C-alpha positions as a printed Julia matrix, in Angstrom:
139×3 Matrix{Float64}:
   7.83    1.86   10.76
   4.21    0.6    11.91
   3.09   -2.18    9.77
  -0.13   -2.82    8.65
  -0.83   -6.71    7.39
  -4.22   -7.5     5.73
  -4.63  -11.2     3.92
  -6.64  -11.98    0.89
  -7.89  -15.51   -0.27
  -7.84  -15.82   -4.14
 -11.37  -16.84   -5.34
 -12.67  -18.0    -8.58
 -14.15  -14.29   -8.93
 -10.89  -12.32   -8.84
  -9.53  -14.94  -11.89
  -8.52  -13.42  -15.21
  -8.89  -14.85  -18.39
  -5.36  -16.67  -18.13
  -6.89  -18.4   -14.81
  -4.39  -16.59  -12.29
  -5.2   -13.7   -10.37
  -6.21  -10.36  -12.46
  -4.19   -7.36  -11.56
  -7.12   -4.98  -11.2
  -7.99   -7.37   -8.34
  -4.57   -6.79   -6.86
  -4.57   -3.27   -7.48
  -8.01   -2.67   -5.75
  -6.4    -4.8    -2.79
  -3.28   -2.91   -2.84
  -5.12    0.42   -2.45
  -7.34   -0.57    0.22
  -4.5    -2.15    2.3
  -2.39    1.47    1.99
  -5.69    3.3     2.41
  -6.53    1.05    6.25
  -2.44    1.62    6.43
  -3.07    5.44    6.48
  -6.46    5.45    8.3
  -5.13    3.55   11.49
  -2.27    6.06   11.45
  -4.95    9.34   11.03
  -7.84    7.89   12.32
 -10.03    9.72   10.42
 -10.44    7.96    7.01
 -12.91   10.38    5.92
 -10.23   13.06    5.41
  -8.07   10.54    3.06
  -7.89   11.04   -0.6
  -5.74    8.56   -2.94
  -3.56   11.13   -5.66
  -0.96    8.55   -7.02
  -0.07    5.03   -7.59
   3.18    4.65   -8.32
   5.09    1.73   -9.79
   2.88   -0.81   -8.9
   4.75   -3.86  -10.63
   4.16   -7.6   -11.03
   7.01  -10.44  -11.08
   4.94  -13.65  -10.72
   1.2   -15.23  -11.07
  -1.09  -15.72   -7.99
  -3.26  -18.46   -8.28
  -7.08  -19.7    -7.16
  -6.49  -20.93   -3.27
  -3.37  -18.77   -2.55
  -3.14  -16.51    0.27
  -2.11  -12.97   -0.84
  -0.72  -10.99    1.59
  -0.39   -7.24    1.89
   2.34   -5.68    3.82
   1.95   -1.77    4.72
   3.74    1.07    6.17
   4.3     4.98    5.98
   7.34    5.41    4.02
   7.35    9.46    3.79
   5.26   12.47    5.4
   4.67   16.08    3.99
   2.74   18.8     6.08
  -0.63   17.24    4.31
   0.54   14.33    1.99
   1.99   10.89    2.75
   3.13    8.31    1.23
   2.37    4.29    1.84
   4.69    1.59    0.81
   2.87   -2.12    0.26
   4.66   -5.19   -0.67
   2.9    -8.09   -2.12
   3.67  -11.81   -0.98
   1.91  -14.95   -1.19
   1.22  -17.86    1.09
   4.37  -18.19    3.79
   6.34  -17.44    1.23
   8.69  -14.03    1.76
   9.14  -13.29   -1.87
   7.76   -9.95   -3.38
   4.98  -10.49   -5.54
   4.62   -7.11   -6.36
   5.16   -3.62   -4.3
   4.58   -0.21   -5.05
   3.76    3.19   -3.31
   0.62    5.17   -3.12
   0.77    9.07   -1.93
  -2.36   10.16   -0.27
  -3.56   13.72    0.57
  -5.47   14.69    4.22
  -8.23   16.89    3.12
 -10.97   18.72    5.06
 -15.18   18.49    4.12
 -13.9    20.85    1.16
 -11.62   18.94    0.09
  -8.82   21.8     1.05
  -5.26   19.84    1.7
  -4.98   20.39    5.62
  -1.98   18.84    8.14
  -2.32   15.44    8.82
  -0.04   15.41   12.28
   1.5    11.97   11.1
   4.73   11.16   12.81
   7.29    9.16   10.66
   9.39    7.11   13.41
  12.79    6.23   12.7
  13.59    3.38   10.27
  14.25    0.22   12.12
  16.43   -1.87    9.63
  17.75   -1.67    6.36
  14.36   -2.41    4.51
  13.04    0.63    5.97
  15.86    2.5     4.74
  16.05    1.54    1.49
  11.93    1.9     1.24
  12.56    5.73    2.21
  15.14    6.11   -0.4
  13.14    4.75   -2.97
  10.52    7.46   -2.16
  12.73   10.46   -3.12
  12.15    9.18   -6.47
   8.33    9.17   -6.7
   6.67   12.03   -9.24
């Protein structure tokens, strides 16, 4: 699967009242990174609508000065919808701080669902297989 990577610097304005990265800011960056992935695949960002954020969980905090790395890939496709998987790490670590899925629908100028024509590549490793298996349980 083609991976799209985005990085962000945690700044003072991104912190919550505990002095750690605000979950709402992470969610914003997550949606944006997953959207960019879909936009790169469809080449029509104006036709993409987010309809569901699935299972975005947080396992450890990030602090001011950390570099947040968001790695996204198309995990499942339907005729008019597609699911993007995203995972978040920080600095140079491979430890996942957060991950989840977003379902998008491809629409015309009237908001009617239309085919997106994304072709899902074959999985390249065990991680891709696990991600695709997880998409089967999304609702």
